[in-house]
C-alpha positions in Angstrom: -6.8 4.3 9.8 -5.8 4.1 13.1 -1.9 4.1 13.7 -0.1 2.3 16.6 3.1 4.1 18.3 6.2 1.5 17.6 8.6 1.0 20.0 11.3 -1.8 19.7 11.6 -2.3 23.4 8.0 -2.6 24.1 6.5 -6.0 22.7 2.7 -4.8 23.2 3.5 -2.2 20.3 4.6 -4.7 17.9 2.2 -6.1 15.4 0.6 -9.6 16.4 0.8 -11.6 13.0 3.4 -11.7 10.2 2.4 -9.6 7.0 2.4 -6.3 5.3 1.9 -3.2 7.2 2.0 0.6 6.3 4.8 2.1 8.5 5.9 5.8 9.2 9.2 6.7 9.4 9.8 9.9 11.4 13.5 10.7 10.4 12.9 10.4 6.7 9.2 11.5 7.0 8.0 8.5 4.6 5.2 6.1 4.8 5.7 2.9 2.9 4.5 -0.8 3.1 7.2 -3.0 5.3 6.8 -6.7 5.9 6.5 -7.7 9.5 7.8 -11.0 10.2 7.1 -11.6 13.7 10.1 -10.4 15.2 10.8 -7.2 13.3 10.8 -5.3 10.4 12.1 -6.3 7.1 14.6 -3.2 7.4 15.9 -1.0 10.2 13.7 -1.5 13.2 14.7 1.9 14.8 13.5 4.2 12.0 9.9 2.8 12.6 7.8 5.3 14.9 4.3 3.9 14.0 2.3 1.3 12.1 -1.1 0.4 10.9 -2.6 -2.4 9.1 -5.1 -0.8 6.2 -8.2 -2.6 5.9 -10.4 -3.1 2.5 -13.0 -0.4 2.0 -16.5 -1.7 2.7 -18.3 -0.5 -0.5 -19.9 -3.3 -2.5 -19.4 -0.9 -5.7 -15.7 -1.3 -5.5 -15.6 -5.0 -6.0 -18.4 -4.7 -8.8 -17.3 -6.7 -12.2 -18.2 -5.4 -15.7 -20.5 -7.6 -17.6 
């Protein structure tokens, strides 16, 4: 998974699209999903230090259905 360092003042570090992202908060050492609305995170923007957009697994076995 690739992480992007987030800085509120640097628009180049912001996600390009609105959606759910995995974020890391250094102050409390927590990682969780958060909504990016195109202008900021749904909670405090100053706490987020990194963000990532998780990708679905590529393995075809994970999507196999039971018969």
